[in-house]
Steps between C-alpha positions, in 0.01 A plus 500: 500500500739419785517747789808564710281429804479137380855468635418603857551271798539554872794392712608558861800728552658243731558269201700762310862382533706782648829310473611209284553145619839343421524395136352156440272508805186659355176310479385414148146528365434293187223604260405260222434665164278209394294442815348693787769358727709679761752328727812568704817340368816399681823629346587146392168452321535845347847422362368190323252706300805579285592218263821426311523730200267766642620860515477729804543865397630752757511881488858614567414868557653648814316741730624857541478637855293775346340671804687810612415677825531880496588650838398836644863613477466511119219756522203262472403162642353199321585223256585462133434164339695458176295315236669505160787673324432707185845601380641738761158540666310277741130446542427506874225483758530743788353509848491800731683728256349807337642460149474778244652516153844658523540432871834356611505231768792354687508122503695300763876531465457866393394396149312788331205443266255726316127437453416485128135388508237449768188284506391162635864415438767765450825530306824618654844557354809420707737795471823328593681205340472195726527121482135425573558133578738590784286798599180298550696227677629755752204736543191311385249291693323181396187593297248279678131551419296714741275209601806356677662814640170644628446193720851481644622605841655847441746440784665204323773545235436236231748637243778238529253211489313654205817553298570130527148364444354746247743382233515175307818295540562509121424873457755657264376790286419809708174669404192393700329717760303201632619143536380218276370343819417146384873432493551602863389151604761305305838383629823404324447146627152480343629622163797262517266209567285592198806524274630163622165348398528645150285811540637794301529843662491804270489876559321809377536859619196713581555809711199521729344846524308657785183451297498148638399653838218710360137382488292515184331839514234465227156357573502294180788259462555548129543878546811451713835593344771291663848635573788418266817321609836440333578136422739275313468139389830378356586251229626233742175499696298480177699199380455320834124561483465396135689175565278419799182577308612279212532217752156563648639636829353772722612861533471633856511873577629603842283804553259712304800700371646194327162405360441850365848510344468159334153564363611840367795340321270249328243762398776714346680204338519493118481120537155527662267379224200472732464127435842425647609786728880501540717723717774733373742735679347829613647821638278795587192606694199282572153634575324163481188489718390140548131470586225239452473410133878492451642181344834401652759423233802362683459469879356176643556549874531805723665558836369817660413670827160601630392828342304794629136570410444702180859453383609418146697208645185347648330540162790312337486220761122467455545474123766230535310301764267350235650325198197561280509838326201709610290601200199638687448723802357201689818298437715799599316541828536127565881530482493803730279321751741205494801704609291679765383162638861382508601811695209458741606137555857615571383774735296245696817288524690811617751523216721810516414758236665719236864595430655332805227238520465140388536349153228405252554256212243489218535204265 
């Protein structure tokens, strides 16, 4: 039985990227799914992995500036991190605030809210009608993961830079509280070049939840219950993918979010006979946890970032890094060891790590 500790690795803090490079300037680690082969690619060589007729799928979710700072003037001091809307209530994480059921708190901009539930996460109800899109834009802060903010110089204001770089250039549908970070590397020029060479670009929407930051907390991997996220795969994207598959072309997912969305849509598809898995439109929540033993149904290549130890995203990357489906614990551990070796190779080569770090392509 796989243990969460199987997904441990060590890394130096100095390799954690605290700011992002300009788009299109990241280094690129290539991991072969068929061989034990790791190499660094140039951007030109990377672009020619995509062939005419292939499909590159992007997540068009847009990040909410979901971190709100509560000042002493409001009666308490701390932060509220908005996670997900449930009707007129929000699930939140809080820091430095003593929340009790029934307590009213004053959010920035004199916006009142009442605590409805407390726990590891809490629920609050906003007591005044407000356009939340405009509100977060004005009062919110970029929801970067703690492994970045904890290493930053507290005297430096990174907010303007983060608002520009922690958002994909094609982001449209507001709803994520963490960026689909694989896309942060790509430029309009790169996408234009792919399209000119006959590569199709399609879109899904998956609103990334804060669960993407959280480590797996169970000792045994198969006891972990992954967070759910809202997603949509539309008819147009399905038709683009089906046409490419019929022509023997590859489907590339830009990020674990795209991969998770596409695989969910195939699993749920009424056209999925098992022998010939076909994708259909999907709208709803996904709670798909991809771990060794999973058989990929639609995605052939993955663009992704480096992922933290003991994270569900690292588990997904390890599963994808070997084309053969693991049927035994020995085979599962072999795929895990492969991704760990790739990371160790990259660390020796001083690649920059995690959300603002360098790019990995697995194909």
